[in-house]
C-alpha positions in Angstrom: 98.9 116.0 105.5 95.5 116.4 107.2 94.5 115.1 110.5 92.1 112.2 110.2 88.8 113.2 112.2 85.9 110.8 111.9 82.7 112.7 110.1 79.7 112.5 112.1 77.7 109.7 112.6 75.6 107.9 115.1 77.4 106.8 118.4 79.5 103.8 118.2 79.5 100.8 120.6 81.2 101.6 123.7 84.6 100.0 124.6 85.6 99.6 120.7 88.5 102.0 119.8 87.3 104.4 117.0 90.0 104.4 114.2 91.7 107.5 113.4 94.0 108.2 110.4 96.4 110.9 108.9 96.3 111.2 105.2 98.9 111.7 102.7 98.6 112.3 98.8 101.3 110.8 96.6 101.4 111.8 93.1 101.4 109.6 89.9 103.0 110.2 86.5 100.7 112.1 84.2 102.2 111.4 80.6 99.4 113.4 78.9 96.8 116.1 79.4 94.3 113.2 79.8 95.0 112.4 83.2 95.6 109.2 85.0 92.3 108.2 86.4 93.5 105.5 88.8 91.3 102.6 89.6 92.6 99.3 90.8 95.3 99.4 93.5 97.3 96.4 95.3 100.2 96.0 97.7 103.1 93.8 97.6 106.8 93.7 98.4 108.3 94.4 94.8 111.8 95.1 95.9 112.2 92.4 98.6 113.2 95.1 101.3 110.5 94.0 103.6 108.4 97.1 103.1 105.0 97.0 101.3 104.7 98.8 97.8 101.7 99.9 96.0 100.8 98.8 92.6 98.2 101.0 90.7 96.3 100.4 87.5 95.6 103.8 85.7 94.6 105.0 82.3 98.3 105.4 81.4 99.3 101.8 82.6 100.5 100.4 85.6 102.4 102.6 88.0 104.4 101.5 90.9 105.3 103.3 94.2 108.1 101.7 96.4 107.5 102.0 100.0 110.3 103.4 102.3 109.0 101.6 105.5 107.8 104.8 107.3 104.6 105.5 105.4 106.2 107.4 102.6 106.5 106.3 99.2 109.2 107.0 96.5 108.2 108.6 93.2 105.7 106.8 91.0 107.3 104.9 88.0 105.0 104.4 85.0 105.2 101.1 83.3 103.0 101.7 80.0 101.1 98.8 78.6 98.6 98.8 75.8 95.3 100.3 76.6 96.0 101.0 80.1 95.3 98.9 83.2 92.5 100.6 85.0 90.2 97.8 86.0 92.4 95.2 88.0 95.9 94.5 89.1 97.2 91.5 90.9 100.5 90.3 92.0 102.1 86.7 92.3 105.3 85.1 91.3 104.1 83.6 88.1 107.7 82.5 86.8 108.9 81.0 90.4 111.9 83.1 90.4 111.2 84.6 94.0 110.2 88.0 92.5 106.8 89.4 92.7 105.0 89.8 89.0 102.2 91.9 88.0 99.1 91.0 86.0 97.0 93.7 84.7 93.7 94.3 83.0 93.4 95.6 79.3 90.7 96.8 77.2 90.7 96.2 73.4 88.1 96.7 70.7 87.3 93.8 68.1 90.3 91.8 69.4 90.9 88.8 71.8 90.8 89.9 75.2 94.1 90.1 76.9 95.8 90.7 80.3 99.4 92.4 80.5 102.1 90.5 82.6 105.0 92.3 84.1 107.6 90.0 85.1 109.4 91.6 88.3 113.3 91.8 88.8 113.2 91.7 92.5 114.4 95.5 92.6 111.2 97.1 92.1 111.7 97.1 88.2 110.0 94.9 85.8 110.8 93.5 82.1 109.1 94.6 79.3 105.2 93.9 79.3 103.9 90.7 77.8 100.3 90.4 76.3 98.4 86.8 77.2 95.2 86.2 75.3 92.3 85.2 77.6 89.6 84.4 75.2 88.5 85.1 71.4 87.8 88.0 69.4 84.2 89.4 69.2 83.8 91.9 66.3 82.3 95.2 67.0 82.8 94.7 70.9 85.0 96.2 73.5 86.5 93.4 76.0 88.0 94.1 79.2 89.7 91.4 80.8 90.4 91.8 84.8 92.6 89.1 86.1 92.5 87.5 89.7 95.0 85.0 90.8 95.4 82.0 93.1 96.7 78.4 92.7 93.4 76.7 91.7 94.8 73.4 91.0 97.1 72.7 93.7 100.3 72.3 91.8 102.1 75.3 93.5 102.1 77.5 90.8 100.2 80.7 90.4 97.2 80.6 88.1 95.0 83.4 86.5 91.2 83.4 86.8 89.8 86.3 84.5 86.7 88.2 84.5 86.0 89.3 80.8 83.3 91.9 80.1 82.4 92.3 76.5 80.5 95.5 75.6 79.1 95.8 72.0 75.3 95.6 71.0 74.7 93.8 74.6 76.9 93.4 77.6 78.2 89.8 78.4 80.4 88.6 81.1 82.6 85.5 81.2 85.2 84.0 83.4 88.3 82.2 82.1 90.8 80.1 84.0 94.5 80.0 82.8 96.6 77.4 84.7 99.9 78.6 85.4 102.9 76.5 84.2 105.2 78.1 86.6 107.4 79.7 84.2 105.5 82.6 83.4 103.4 81.0 80.9 100.0 79.5 80.9 97.8 76.8 79.5 95.2 77.7 76.8 92.1 79.5 78.6 89.2 77.5 79.3 85.8 78.9 80.5 85.2 78.5 84.1 81.6 79.8 84.1 80.0 78.2 81.3 76.5 79.7 81.8 78.1 83.2 81.9 76.9 86.2 83.3 79.1 86.5 86.5 81.1 89.6 87.1 84.1 88.2 89.0 85.1 90.0 92.2 87.5 87.9 94.3 89.0 84.5 94.8 88.7 82.8 98.2 88.2 79.6 100.2 84.7 80.1 101.1 83.8 76.4 102.1 87.1 75.6 104.0 88.4 72.9 101.9 91.6 74.3 100.9 90.7 75.2 97.4 89.9 78.7 95.8 86.5 79.6 95.1 85.0 82.2 92.8 83.2 85.2 94.2 81.1 87.7 92.3 78.0 89.1 91.3 75.3 88.1 88.9 72.0 89.4 88.0 72.0 91.7 91.1 72.9 88.9 93.3 76.2 87.3 94.9 77.6 84.5 92.9 79.8 81.8 94.5 81.2 78.6 92.5 83.4 76.2 94.6 86.6 75.2 93.1 87.4 71.7 92.4 91.1 72.0 93.0 91.8 70.9 89.4 91.4 74.2 87.8 87.7 74.1 87.6 84.6 75.7 89.3 81.3 74.1 89.9 77.8 75.4 89.2 77.4 79.1 89.9 75.2 79.7 92.9 73.3 83.1 93.3 72.5 84.5 96.7 70.2 87.2 97.6 72.7 90.0 98.9 71.1 93.1 99.1 70.4 95.7 96.3 72.5 95.7 93.3 75.8 94.7 94.9 79.0 95.7 93.1 81.7 94.1 95.3 81.8 91.0 97.2 84.6 90.3 99.5 84.9 87.3 102.4 86.1 86.6 106.0 85.2 85.5 109.4 83.1 88.1 111.0 81.6 86.1 113.9 84.7 83.8 115.0 82.9 80.8 114.3 85.8 79.6 111.5 83.4 79.6 108.7 83.7 82.3 106.0 81.1 85.0 105.7 80.2 87.3 102.8 80.1 91.1 102.7 78.6 92.7 99.8 79.0 96.5 98.7 75.9 98.1 97.1 76.0 101.4 94.8 72.8 101.9 96.9 74.1 103.0 100.3 74.3 99.5 101.5 76.7 97.1 103.0 75.5 93.7 103.5 76.6 90.9 105.8 75.8 87.3 105.0 76.7 84.9 107.6 77.9 81.4 106.6 75.9 78.5 108.3 76.9 74.9 109.4 75.1 73.5 106.3 77.1 75.5 103.9 74.6 78.1 103.0 74.2 81.8 104.1 71.9 83.9 106.2 69.8 86.2 104.9 71.7 89.6 104.4 71.9 92.2 107.3 72.0 95.5 105.7 73.8 98.4 107.2 72.6 101.5 105.5 74.5 104.7 105.0 72.6 107.5 103.1 76.0 109.0 102.0 77.8 105.7 100.6 78.3 105.5 96.9 80.7 102.5 96.8 82.5 100.5 94.5 85.1 98.4 96.4 85.6 97.2 100.0 87.8 95.3 102.1 87.8 93.5 105.4 90.7 94.4 107.8 90.7 94.6 111.6 91.5 98.5 111.9 91.0 99.3 115.7 93.1 96.2 116.8 90.3 94.6 118.8 90.5 91.2 117.2 87.4 91.4 114.8 87.3 92.1 111.0 85.9 95.7 110.2 84.6 96.9 106.7 86.3 99.7 104.8 84.8 101.1 101.9 86.2 103.1 99.1 83.3 105.9 98.5 82.7 107.4 95.1 81.1 110.8 96.0 79.6 112.6 98.9 76.2 114.5 99.1 77.3 116.0 102.3 80.9 117.2 101.0 80.2 117.8 97.2 83.4 117.1 95.2 85.5 115.0 97.9 85.7 111.4 98.2 85.7 109.4 101.4 86.3 106.3 103.1 83.6 104.8 105.2 84.5 102.4 108.1 82.0 100.0 109.8 83.5 98.3 112.8 82.9 94.7 113.5 81.7 93.4 116.7 82.9 90.0 116.5 79.5 88.4 116.7 78.9 88.9 112.8 77.3 92.6 113.3 78.7 95.9 112.4 78.7 98.9 114.3 77.7 102.5 113.1 79.5 103.7 110.4 82.5 106.3 110.6 83.2 108.7 107.8 86.7 109.9 106.7 87.8 112.4 104.3 91.0 111.3 102.7 91.0 113.5 99.8 90.1 117.3 99.1 88.9 117.8 95.3 88.7 113.9 94.7 84.9 113.1 93.6 85.8 109.2 93.4 87.7 107.0 95.8 87.6 104.0 93.7 89.5 101.1 95.3 91.0 100.4 98.6 93.8 98.3 99.9 95.3 97.4 103.4 98.9 97.1 104.6 101.3 98.4 107.2 103.0 101.1 105.4 104.9 102.5 108.4 106.0 99.3 110.2 104.0 100.2 113.6 102.1 97.1 113.5 98.5 98.6 112.7 97.0 98.3 109.0 96.7 101.4 107.0 95.0 101.9 104.0 95.5 103.1 100.5 93.0 104.3 98.0 92.7 105.3 94.6 91.6 108.6 93.4 89.8 108.4 90.2 88.0 110.6 87.9 91.2 111.9 85.8 93.0 112.8 89.1 96.5 111.9 89.4 97.2 110.6 93.0 96.6 107.7 95.4 96.3 108.8 99.2 97.4 106.7 102.1 95.7 106.7 105.4 98.1 105.9 108.2 96.3 104.4 111.1 97.0 106.1 114.2 94.3 104.3 116.4 95.2 104.0 120.1 
């Protein structure tokens, strides 16, 4: 375990506690010489003991690590699924039995895109995987289906909204909605974005009407489509959101009760778009870190000042070659972000790909967990020791 010291950056605002962490690496199951390559990461209580557990999408399949409640985890368990499950994993009770289930991405060639469902038994174990087709087959193309979940039609059952990427002679993006029946099965998939082109990143209620909306990127901009509460989504609206955004997340950064957007760019940038009274967004305010090469980000109050902060999983470092890191931009509570703090969670990890917050040690402070991509075989937890 390494002490978590922030790497040099410009001075942060006075009075705001600077987050500090200790780091712990957690091994994943490596069934072959090809490595594990963890990407997607999610947390949920899989065995109903009150402690958050971790779900990881890897090249080998879905891996689960049961939390002990003290910041440590039990040994990873591999749930093998067809073609791995790297891109996306989500959790919900799809069959209404009171147990957490998992939906995971698949990648197939020349076949109908699919997601894999693992029905939870409530003790951290799962039934054998079941494949759910989410679209039609296209000959000669790879299809990757990345699931997200929310109750999009207000019937109390968890639904799936799936981003589909097809790679053949061209690259195409689609979004499909599968309404859950509440028994672990789903209605026939239907298009959520008939115009196509949206890379789905999140479901969130961004306009405060109590309905899940679609968030993603399209043509180098942020994309929003408002849910109609009946399982459908309105016209996709694109919003200037900085250079080439890869990820979009949502939260109230300035305390006005409206949901703002934060985009993460591969080109050094985190961009904040504040929601306005008229339902639009401000021009993006860009926070640049020339050492930032990011894929995924999350909003969480890391220093317990009541303001959301931005934590970003970084793909690589020019300052420390061969190491992944986490970048944190502290929120000021007025919609602005403070200067970046950089943390080195993993030695010899060129990529930290995905990031998720939860309180793994039960001390009331949100911790972070990141996936270490590039054929590495571990995830790393960052235990929040901020005073």
